[in-house]
VOSEKE-644038 format. One record per residue (C-alpha): x, y, z. Coordinates in Angstrom, 3 decimals, decimal comma, always signed. Last residue first. Layout:
N
+----------+----------+----------+
:       c1 :       c2 :       c3 :
+----------+----------+----------+
:        X :        Y :        Z :
...
+----------+----------+----------+
This chain:
436
+----------+----------+----------+
:       c1 :       c2 :       c3 :
+----------+----------+----------+
:   -4,667 :  +24,038 :   -7,156 :
:   -3,705 :  +21,900 :  -10,073 :
:   +0,100 :  +20,515 :   -9,402 :
:   -0,635 :  +16,561 :  -10,009 :
:   -2,612 :  +17,117 :  -13,007 :
:   -0,776 :  +19,239 :  -15,409 :
:   +2,523 :  +17,713 :  -13,881 :
:   +1,735 :  +14,356 :  -15,771 :
:   +3,186 :  +15,626 :  -19,224 :
:   +6,287 :  +16,880 :  -17,270 :
:   +6,914 :  +13,082 :  -15,684 :
:   +6,525 :  +11,322 :  -19,286 :
:   +9,168 :  +13,427 :  -20,760 :
:  +11,230 :  +13,129 :  -17,510 :
:  +11,611 :   +9,146 :  -17,923 :
:  +12,346 :   +9,628 :  -21,510 :
:  +15,377 :  +11,593 :  -20,890 :
:  +16,359 :   +9,451 :  -17,753 :
:  +16,271 :   +6,137 :  -19,105 :
:  +19,863 :   +6,101 :  -20,725 :
:  +20,927 :   +6,906 :  -16,739 :
:  +19,804 :   +3,964 :  -15,620 :
:  +16,734 :   +3,716 :  -13,502 :
:  +15,288 :   +4,074 :   -9,818 :
:  +11,258 :   +4,236 :  -10,331 :
:   +9,514 :   +6,944 :  -10,672 :
:   +6,942 :   +9,717 :   -9,497 :
:   +4,286 :   +7,010 :   -8,149 :
:   +7,523 :   +4,698 :   -7,647 :
:   +9,011 :   +6,926 :   -4,800 :
:  +10,653 :  +10,298 :   -4,310 :
:   +8,963 :  +13,517 :   -2,888 :
:  +10,438 :  +17,262 :   -1,715 :
:   +9,291 :  +20,036 :   +0,501 :
:   +6,674 :  +18,840 :   +2,046 :
:   +3,949 :  +21,442 :   +2,564 :
:   +1,332 :  +19,089 :   +4,650 :
:   -1,169 :  +19,276 :   +1,778 :
:   +1,378 :  +18,871 :   -1,039 :
:   +2,432 :  +15,815 :   +1,060 :
:   -1,166 :  +14,462 :   +1,477 :
:   -1,682 :  +15,351 :   -2,486 :
:   +1,533 :  +13,063 :   -3,204 :
:   +0,587 :   +9,916 :   -0,824 :
:   -3,194 :   +9,862 :   -2,476 :
:   -2,152 :   +9,680 :   -5,725 :
:   -0,011 :   +7,074 :   -4,840 :
:   +3,371 :   +4,778 :   -4,248 :
:   +5,010 :   +8,188 :   -2,475 :
:   +7,728 :   +5,838 :   -0,380 :
:  +10,204 :   +8,610 :   +0,509 :
:   +9,525 :  +11,934 :   +1,531 :
:  +12,160 :  +14,454 :   +1,587 :
:  +12,083 :  +17,401 :   +4,185 :
:  +14,776 :  +20,380 :   +3,978 :
:  +15,706 :  +21,578 :   +7,483 :
:  +15,333 :  +24,857 :   +9,203 :
:  +14,741 :  +23,122 :  +12,769 :
:  +11,077 :  +24,012 :  +12,910 :
:  +10,486 :  +22,797 :   +9,232 :
:  +12,095 :  +19,257 :   +9,516 :
:  +10,173 :  +18,915 :  +13,091 :
:   +7,083 :  +19,557 :  +11,418 :
:   +7,867 :  +17,206 :   +8,680 :
:   +8,189 :  +14,654 :  +11,266 :
:   +5,216 :  +15,541 :  +12,864 :
:   +2,885 :  +15,475 :  +10,204 :
:   +4,688 :  +11,366 :   +8,779 :
:   +4,219 :  +10,942 :  +12,899 :
:   +0,253 :  +12,228 :  +12,889 :
:   -0,287 :   +9,856 :   +9,460 :
:   +0,994 :   +6,533 :  +10,829 :
:   -1,781 :   +6,008 :  +12,932 :
:   -4,802 :   +7,702 :  +10,937 :
:   -4,298 :   +5,731 :   +7,802 :
:   -5,738 :   +6,876 :   +4,818 :
:   -3,367 :   +9,790 :   +3,265 :
:   -0,432 :   +7,905 :   +5,613 :
:   -0,520 :   +4,902 :   +2,655 :
:   +3,114 :   +4,951 :   +1,587 :
:   +4,635 :   +7,626 :   +3,939 :
:   +5,325 :   +6,533 :   +7,724 :
:   +6,628 :   +3,128 :   +6,665 :
:   +8,377 :   +4,922 :   +3,802 :
:  +11,280 :   +6,635 :   +6,232 :
:  +10,966 :  +10,269 :   +6,406 :
:  +14,256 :  +11,947 :   +5,023 :
:  +15,523 :  +14,747 :   +6,734 :
:  +18,182 :  +17,157 :   +5,580 :
:  +20,511 :  +19,756 :   +6,158 :
:  +21,798 :  +17,888 :   +9,674 :
:  +24,123 :  +19,298 :  +11,577 :
:  +24,803 :  +16,349 :  +13,971 :
:  +24,171 :  +16,673 :  +17,680 :
:  +20,679 :  +17,451 :  +18,184 :
:  +18,935 :  +15,796 :  +15,255 :
:  +21,001 :  +12,954 :  +16,035 :
:  +19,675 :  +12,953 :  +19,949 :
:  +16,170 :  +13,650 :  +17,997 :
:  +16,167 :  +10,513 :  +16,447 :
:  +17,787 :   +7,899 :  +19,500 :
:  +16,078 :   +4,585 :  +18,119 :
:  +15,883 :   +4,176 :  +14,766 :
:  +13,115 :   +4,096 :  +12,334 :
:  +11,927 :   +7,357 :  +12,146 :
:  +14,219 :   +8,707 :   +9,906 :
:  +15,072 :   +6,690 :   +6,941 :
:  +17,739 :   +9,216 :   +6,255 :
:  +19,493 :  +11,678 :   +7,988 :
:  +21,169 :  +14,235 :   +5,528 :
:  +24,134 :  +15,910 :   +5,089 :
:  +24,456 :  +18,469 :   +2,287 :
:  +28,313 :  +19,291 :   +1,662 :
:  +29,463 :  +22,655 :   +1,850 :
:  +33,388 :  +22,393 :   +3,531 :
:  +31,771 :  +23,330 :   +6,695 :
:  +29,346 :  +20,695 :   +6,295 :
:  +31,767 :  +17,882 :   +5,584 :
:  +34,138 :  +19,411 :   +8,438 :
:  +31,184 :  +19,036 :  +11,018 :
:  +30,254 :  +15,589 :   +9,616 :
:  +34,075 :  +14,236 :   +9,938 :
:  +34,098 :  +15,384 :  +13,097 :
:  +31,159 :  +13,951 :  +14,465 :
:  +32,266 :  +10,213 :  +12,441 :
:  +35,625 :  +10,665 :  +14,923 :
:  +34,152 :  +11,705 :  +17,912 :
:  +31,724 :   +8,661 :  +17,722 :
:  +28,763 :   +7,629 :  +15,867 :
:  +27,201 :   +3,838 :  +16,389 :
:  +23,831 :   +4,902 :  +16,661 :
:  +23,979 :   +6,869 :  +13,465 :
:  +23,079 :   +2,831 :  +12,033 :
:  +19,431 :   +3,591 :  +12,562 :
:  +19,105 :   +6,956 :  +11,433 :
:  +20,945 :   +5,638 :   +7,944 :
:  +23,742 :   +8,354 :   +6,633 :
:  +22,581 :  +10,041 :   +2,787 :
:  +25,665 :  +12,300 :   +1,777 :
:  +23,935 :  +15,246 :   -0,487 :
:  +25,936 :  +16,789 :   -2,992 :
:  +24,686 :  +19,886 :   -5,179 :
:  +27,919 :  +22,150 :   -3,621 :
:  +30,342 :  +19,716 :   -2,933 :
:  +32,804 :  +20,893 :   -6,167 :
:  +32,835 :  +21,025 :   -9,507 :
:  +34,353 :  +17,526 :  -10,278 :
:  +37,782 :  +17,158 :   -9,111 :
:  +37,396 :  +19,281 :   -5,717 :
:  +34,245 :  +16,577 :   -5,082 :
:  +36,925 :  +13,558 :   -5,366 :
:  +39,454 :  +15,575 :   -2,992 :
:  +36,759 :  +16,811 :   -0,437 :
:  +35,349 :  +13,459 :   -0,143 :
:  +39,096 :  +11,584 :   +0,977 :
:  +39,475 :  +14,846 :   +3,124 :
:  +36,304 :  +13,984 :   +4,834 :
:  +36,734 :   +9,944 :   +5,804 :
:  +40,256 :  +10,736 :   +6,312 :
:  +39,730 :   +9,490 :  +10,678 :
:  +37,714 :   +6,346 :   +9,033 :
:  +33,946 :   +6,358 :  +11,357 :
:  +32,073 :   +8,108 :   +8,437 :
:  +33,369 :   +5,095 :   +6,484 :
:  +31,564 :   +2,299 :   +9,403 :
:  +28,596 :   +4,480 :   +8,870 :
:  +27,820 :   +3,675 :   +5,619 :
:  +27,436 :   +6,784 :   +2,983 :
:  +24,207 :   +6,691 :   +0,719 :
:  +24,533 :   +9,218 :   -2,219 :
:  +22,145 :  +12,095 :   -3,363 :
:  +22,801 :  +14,273 :   -6,364 :
:  +20,995 :  +17,792 :   -6,124 :
:  +20,429 :  +18,748 :   -9,807 :
:  +20,880 :  +21,479 :  -12,254 :
:  +20,398 :  +20,180 :  -15,528 :
:  +21,266 :  +22,398 :  -18,054 :
:  +23,202 :  +19,663 :  -20,195 :
:  +26,991 :  +20,620 :  -18,875 :
:  +25,192 :  +19,874 :  -15,311 :
:  +23,785 :  +16,489 :  -16,235 :
:  +27,453 :  +15,644 :  -16,989 :
:  +28,793 :  +17,102 :  -13,907 :
:  +26,104 :  +15,409 :  -11,628 :
:  +26,946 :  +11,785 :  -13,914 :
:  +30,946 :  +12,589 :  -12,888 :
:  +29,770 :  +13,203 :   -9,292 :
:  +27,639 :   +9,888 :   -9,043 :
:  +30,706 :   +8,039 :  -10,816 :
:  +33,120 :   +9,584 :   -7,524 :
:  +30,563 :   +8,953 :   -4,809 :
:  +30,034 :   +5,045 :   -6,073 :
:  +33,462 :   +4,405 :   -6,608 :
:  +34,604 :   +5,876 :   -3,190 :
:  +31,445 :   +4,137 :   -1,508 :
:  +32,642 :   +0,702 :   -3,034 :
:  +36,501 :   +1,072 :   -1,710 :
:  +35,454 :   +1,956 :   +1,457 :
:  +32,677 :   -0,693 :   +1,592 :
:  +35,220 :   -3,467 :   +1,014 :
:  +36,412 :   -4,387 :   +4,654 :
:  +34,604 :   -8,201 :   +4,937 :
:  +31,746 :   -7,462 :   +6,945 :
:  +30,560 :   -4,060 :   +5,391 :
:  +31,045 :   -5,401 :   +2,170 :
:  +28,998 :   -8,296 :   +3,343 :
:  +26,459 :   -5,869 :   +4,847 :
:  +26,056 :   -4,248 :   +1,604 :
:  +25,925 :   -7,115 :   -0,650 :
:  +22,428 :   -8,829 :   -0,959 :
:  +20,251 :   -5,663 :   +0,141 :
:  +21,985 :   -3,685 :   -2,708 :
:  +20,457 :   -5,794 :   -5,382 :
:  +22,238 :   -8,007 :   -7,914 :
:  +21,852 :   -7,201 :  -11,885 :
:  +22,882 :  -10,542 :  -13,278 :
:  +23,808 :  -13,531 :  -11,291 :
:  +27,064 :  -14,647 :  -13,198 :
:  +28,676 :  -11,903 :  -14,349 :
:  +27,378 :   -9,608 :  -11,438 :
:  +26,177 :   -6,204 :  -12,295 :
:  +25,962 :   -4,852 :   -8,812 :
:  +23,584 :   -2,496 :   -8,096 :
:  +24,402 :   +1,028 :   -6,592 :
:  +21,488 :   +3,703 :   -5,926 :
:  +22,220 :   +7,152 :   -6,981 :
:  +19,190 :   +9,477 :   -5,446 :
:  +18,312 :  +12,310 :   -7,861 :
:  +17,750 :  +15,792 :   -7,781 :
:  +15,373 :  +18,957 :   -8,169 :
:  +12,803 :  +17,646 :  -10,884 :
:   +9,972 :  +19,982 :  -10,846 :
:   +6,427 :  +18,755 :   -9,295 :
:   +5,860 :  +22,565 :   -8,821 :
:   +4,867 :  +22,372 :   -4,765 :
:   +6,146 :  +18,863 :   -4,253 :
:   +9,877 :  +19,128 :   -5,619 :
:  +10,804 :  +16,081 :   -7,213 :
:  +13,618 :  +13,336 :   -6,049 :
:  +14,339 :  +11,214 :   -9,095 :
:  +15,763 :   +7,204 :   -8,612 :
:  +18,832 :   +6,709 :   -9,978 :
:  +21,004 :   +3,296 :  -11,112 :
:  +24,305 :   +3,289 :  -10,581 :
:  +26,279 :   -0,061 :  -11,693 :
:  +28,985 :   -1,891 :  -10,054 :
:  +30,969 :   -4,194 :  -11,788 :
:  +34,402 :   -1,995 :  -11,611 :
:  +36,895 :   -4,982 :  -12,397 :
:  +38,675 :   -4,345 :   -9,175 :
:  +35,599 :   -3,773 :   -6,867 :
:  +33,957 :   -6,713 :   -8,117 :
:  +37,123 :   -8,927 :   -7,871 :
:  +37,557 :   -7,515 :   -4,475 :
:  +33,946 :   -8,224 :   -3,699 :
:  +34,429 :  -11,706 :   -4,900 :
:  +37,675 :  -12,423 :   -3,221 :
:  +35,537 :  -11,070 :   +0,377 :
:  +33,474 :  -13,819 :   -0,218 :
:  +29,835 :  -13,574 :   -1,351 :
:  +26,841 :  -15,471 :   -0,102 :
:  +23,943 :  -15,175 :   -2,330 :
:  +19,828 :  -15,473 :   -1,779 :
:  +17,966 :  -16,395 :   -4,270 :
:  +15,156 :  -13,999 :   -5,173 :
:  +11,350 :  -15,447 :   -4,753 :
:   +9,585 :  -16,534 :   -7,183 :
:   +6,022 :  -14,781 :   -7,318 :
:   +3,150 :  -17,354 :   -6,568 :
:   +0,973 :  -18,152 :   -9,088 :
:   -2,032 :  -15,799 :   -9,167 :
:   -4,771 :  -14,979 :   -6,142 :
:   -7,622 :  -12,748 :   -7,794 :
:   -7,546 :   -9,104 :   -6,151 :
:   -8,927 :   -7,400 :   -3,549 :
:   -8,778 :   -3,936 :   -2,960 :
:  -12,742 :   -3,577 :   -4,246 :
:  -13,459 :   -5,340 :   -0,713 :
:  -11,814 :   -2,577 :   +0,977 :
:  -14,070 :   -0,006 :   -0,734 :
:  -17,146 :   -1,763 :   -0,821 :
:  -16,545 :   -2,444 :   +3,419 :
:  -16,251 :   +1,358 :   +3,937 :
:  -19,000 :   +2,133 :   +1,495 :
:  -21,511 :   -0,463 :   +2,764 :
:  -20,444 :   +0,545 :   +6,886 :
:  -18,929 :   -1,689 :   +9,379 :
:  -20,534 :   -1,453 :  +12,649 :
:  -17,678 :   -1,964 :  +14,114 :
:  -14,006 :   -0,415 :  +13,052 :
:  -12,814 :   -1,863 :   +9,559 :
:   -9,473 :   -2,762 :   +8,993 :
:   -7,059 :   -3,192 :   +6,354 :
:   -6,586 :   -5,292 :   +2,990 :
:   -4,531 :   -7,769 :   +4,957 :
:   -3,001 :  -10,570 :   +2,669 :
:   -2,382 :  -13,568 :   +4,106 :
:   +0,553 :  -15,971 :   +3,754 :
:   +2,519 :  -13,675 :   +6,147 :
:   +4,307 :  -10,765 :   +6,020 :
:   +1,657 :   -8,821 :   +8,327 :
:   -0,742 :  -10,585 :  +11,028 :
:   +1,501 :   -8,735 :  +13,720 :
:   +1,438 :   -5,528 :  +11,597 :
:   -2,417 :   -5,691 :  +11,232 :
:   -2,702 :   -6,678 :  +14,950 :
:   -0,927 :   -3,524 :  +15,734 :
:   -3,184 :   -1,036 :  +13,380 :
:   -5,917 :   -2,947 :  +15,224 :
:   -5,205 :   -1,700 :  +18,186 :
:   -4,083 :   +1,733 :  +17,217 :
:   -7,591 :   +2,193 :  +15,573 :
:   -9,364 :   +1,625 :  +19,535 :
:  -11,444 :   -1,590 :  +19,728 :
:  -14,855 :   -2,113 :  +18,197 :
:  -13,663 :   -4,820 :  +16,087 :
:  -13,553 :   -5,949 :  +12,324 :
:  -10,380 :   -7,512 :  +10,126 :
:  -10,481 :   -7,646 :   +6,312 :
:   -8,384 :  -10,638 :   +5,424 :
:   -7,514 :  -11,839 :   +1,731 :
:   -6,706 :  -15,610 :   +1,016 :
:   -4,392 :  -18,650 :   +0,755 :
:   -5,643 :  -21,216 :   +3,263 :
:   -2,467 :  -24,046 :   +3,140 :
:   -2,521 :  -23,751 :   +6,887 :
:   +0,145 :  -21,662 :   +9,078 :
:   -1,460 :  -18,132 :   +8,199 :
:   -5,057 :  -19,962 :   +9,257 :
:   -3,543 :  -20,501 :  +12,619 :
:   -2,300 :  -17,088 :  +13,018 :
:   -5,676 :  -15,518 :  +11,730 :
:   -7,485 :  -17,819 :  +14,096 :
:   -4,815 :  -16,904 :  +17,309 :
:   -5,691 :  -13,229 :  +16,381 :
:   -9,334 :  -13,603 :  +15,674 :
:   -9,582 :  -14,973 :  +19,048 :
:  -10,529 :  -18,650 :  +19,944 :
:  -12,524 :  -19,162 :  +23,210 :
:  -14,925 :  -16,339 :  +22,846 :
:  -14,273 :  -13,429 :  +19,935 :
:  -13,211 :  -10,081 :  +19,652 :
:  -11,056 :   -9,512 :  +16,972 :
:  -14,448 :  -10,255 :  +14,096 :
:  -13,325 :  -11,615 :  +10,813 :
:  -14,489 :  -10,412 :   +7,491 :
:  -12,466 :  -13,482 :   +5,245 :
:  -11,553 :  -12,795 :   +1,807 :
:  -11,220 :  -15,645 :   -0,962 :
:  -13,612 :  -17,877 :   +0,575 :
:  -14,909 :  -21,735 :   +0,049 :
:  -11,615 :  -22,608 :   -1,931 :
:   -9,882 :  -24,536 :   +1,349 :
:  -12,954 :  -26,866 :   +1,245 :
:  -13,218 :  -29,057 :   +4,329 :
:  -10,476 :  -27,393 :   +6,148 :
:  -12,073 :  -24,039 :   +5,130 :
:  -15,113 :  -25,038 :   +7,007 :
:  -13,748 :  -26,951 :   +9,871 :
:  -11,352 :  -23,573 :   +9,911 :
:  -14,578 :  -21,376 :  +10,377 :
:  -15,919 :  -23,488 :  +12,677 :
:  -13,696 :  -23,081 :  +15,137 :
:  -13,267 :  -19,343 :  +15,037 :
:  -16,590 :  -18,903 :  +15,748 :
:  -20,432 :  -18,497 :  +14,175 :
:  -19,463 :  -19,206 :  +10,613 :
:  -20,853 :  -17,376 :   +7,574 :
:  -20,904 :  -17,795 :   +3,909 :
:  -21,282 :  -14,812 :   +1,212 :
:  -21,131 :  -16,027 :   -2,597 :
:  -24,046 :  -13,336 :   -3,281 :
:  -21,729 :  -10,281 :   -3,474 :
:  -23,871 :   -7,643 :   -5,201 :
:  -24,203 :   -4,916 :   -2,618 :
:  -27,392 :   -6,748 :   -1,550 :
:  -25,753 :   -9,954 :   -0,964 :
:  -23,264 :   -8,008 :   +1,527 :
:  -25,785 :   -6,541 :   +3,251 :
:  -28,046 :   -9,815 :   +3,840 :
:  -24,901 :  -11,268 :   +5,283 :
:  -23,913 :   -8,430 :   +7,331 :
:  -27,200 :   -7,997 :   +9,347 :
:  -27,406 :  -12,005 :   +9,620 :
:  -23,547 :  -11,970 :  +11,135 :
:  -24,159 :   -9,202 :  +13,021 :
:  -27,532 :  -11,399 :  +14,851 :
:  -25,244 :  -14,160 :  +14,956 :
:  -22,561 :  -12,405 :  +17,551 :
:  -19,800 :  -15,219 :  +17,922 :
:  -18,018 :  -13,475 :  +14,026 :
:  -16,120 :  -14,816 :  +10,920 :
:  -17,780 :  -14,219 :   +7,613 :
:  -16,324 :  -15,744 :   +4,763 :
:  -16,320 :  -13,840 :   +1,268 :
:  -16,094 :  -15,396 :   -2,299 :
:  -15,235 :  -12,432 :   -4,249 :
:  -16,739 :  -10,833 :   -6,703 :
:  -16,282 :  -11,396 :  -10,467 :
:  -14,751 :   -8,462 :  -12,634 :
:  -11,628 :   -9,862 :  -10,870 :
:  -11,422 :  -12,516 :  -13,487 :
:  -10,342 :  -10,651 :  -15,946 :
:   -7,263 :   -9,961 :  -14,462 :
:   -6,068 :   -7,019 :  -12,124 :
:   -2,952 :   -8,919 :   -9,830 :
:   -2,024 :  -10,682 :   -6,669 :
:   +1,170 :  -12,171 :   -5,796 :
:   +1,445 :  -14,870 :   -3,170 :
:   +1,278 :  -13,417 :   +0,400 :
:   +2,872 :  -10,454 :   +1,565 :
:   +5,992 :   -8,982 :   +0,826 :
:   +5,619 :   -5,626 :   +2,520 :
:   +6,775 :   -3,899 :   -0,752 :
:   +4,735 :   -6,056 :   -2,819 :
:   +1,677 :   -6,113 :   -0,803 :
:   +1,556 :   -2,339 :   -1,187 :
:   +2,723 :   -2,260 :   -5,327 :
:   -0,358 :   -4,894 :   -5,471 :
:   -2,556 :   -2,455 :   -3,992 :
:   -1,874 :   +1,108 :   -6,128 :
:   -5,175 :   +1,006 :   -8,097 :
:   -7,217 :   +0,040 :   -5,672 :
:   -6,355 :   +2,607 :   -3,095 :
:   -4,401 :   +1,764 :   +0,125 :
:   -6,380 :   +1,508 :   +3,030 :
:   -4,683 :   +1,272 :   +6,169 :
:   -7,685 :   +1,941 :   +8,941 :
:  -11,256 :   +3,092 :   +8,465 :
:  -14,034 :   +4,585 :  +10,044 :
:  -17,056 :   +4,536 :   +7,504 :
:  -19,147 :   +3,032 :  +10,411 :
:  -18,311 :   +6,439 :  +12,215 :
:  -16,076 :   +6,519 :  +15,707 :
:  -17,495 :   +9,135 :  +18,358 :
:  -13,887 :  +11,426 :  +19,272 :
+----------+----------+----------+
């Protein structure tokens, strides 16, 4: 198929770009400010002098007067070394002699320069997508990629995603927790659950909540699971934590049911816990005290399922026989997805956020999302898309007939006290989200 000058890759909507960047840890913080009204200073880097002239004139006619050009990567580095503030957005060709665009941007990533980049190349979309992944996660903000020649509309759309650089966001401190710390947390019940809503994609109705554990640490404040889950597994504290999470979530599910909210409750379960022979009996006992296993989903991360054994498979089967729902979480990020779908009786397939966020504008990850949803439908499984960050993501899921959605566009994880207010706001948004 012939590509046009408006081909755009991995372009997040302008209104969601800060969240898009922060979710990937890219660069310093950028946000909307009064300064945003001014156009960025642009540096074009291309070994084709004719192309440089065309692009320079086009950008100036589009309202970007501070546009300069460099005929090679070396010239661009000299210019930025002399004045690091001379450019805020670099539009860079990947195919250049001597130092190519990849080496140039890797060098720039290691320099004091802090800015944004638009990749420009005549190469295939797959190559451009891979280059974006290669360069992502550094100090540079990759706004996206365009196939050559870049058209006015495509270039303008990407430049409108630019945000001025502000002070870097302080990084969260890394804590090291001992076995004693975890025993005290379990004994004193220092854990707290936040809940993130799941909604029906067709109707927008609230249908479920995912219970997400936080540690209300007496010294460090609210600590997120990426800081302590691995430690609980390594130090033998994961079973106690999992048992508490499930019991507390079941109690909250019962309270919501009593208020008329019939919600599916989802909890994350460690494969380390599932490998215990008595796991299914423990969970059946918990569920029997709180209304039964119906409307309780146990989510297991796909990459961890590779450690499954005969004992864990028996636990999975017995749990399904008792009426629990089993979900394969982060689908697409592991190495044996299809094998696990064949061997383990999952009811639900939860597509990883990396294949959802921005998929409406990314022609590389969109087919993966479509394929995952197709697998779920053909296997009679409920499909859930996590990482819904924008209206574009939401609309794409409606177009693809996904069952349920979860993400910041819908609602962030919240304390139970905030759910009622969120629900009121969400219901007010529905008329515009489910029309058609």
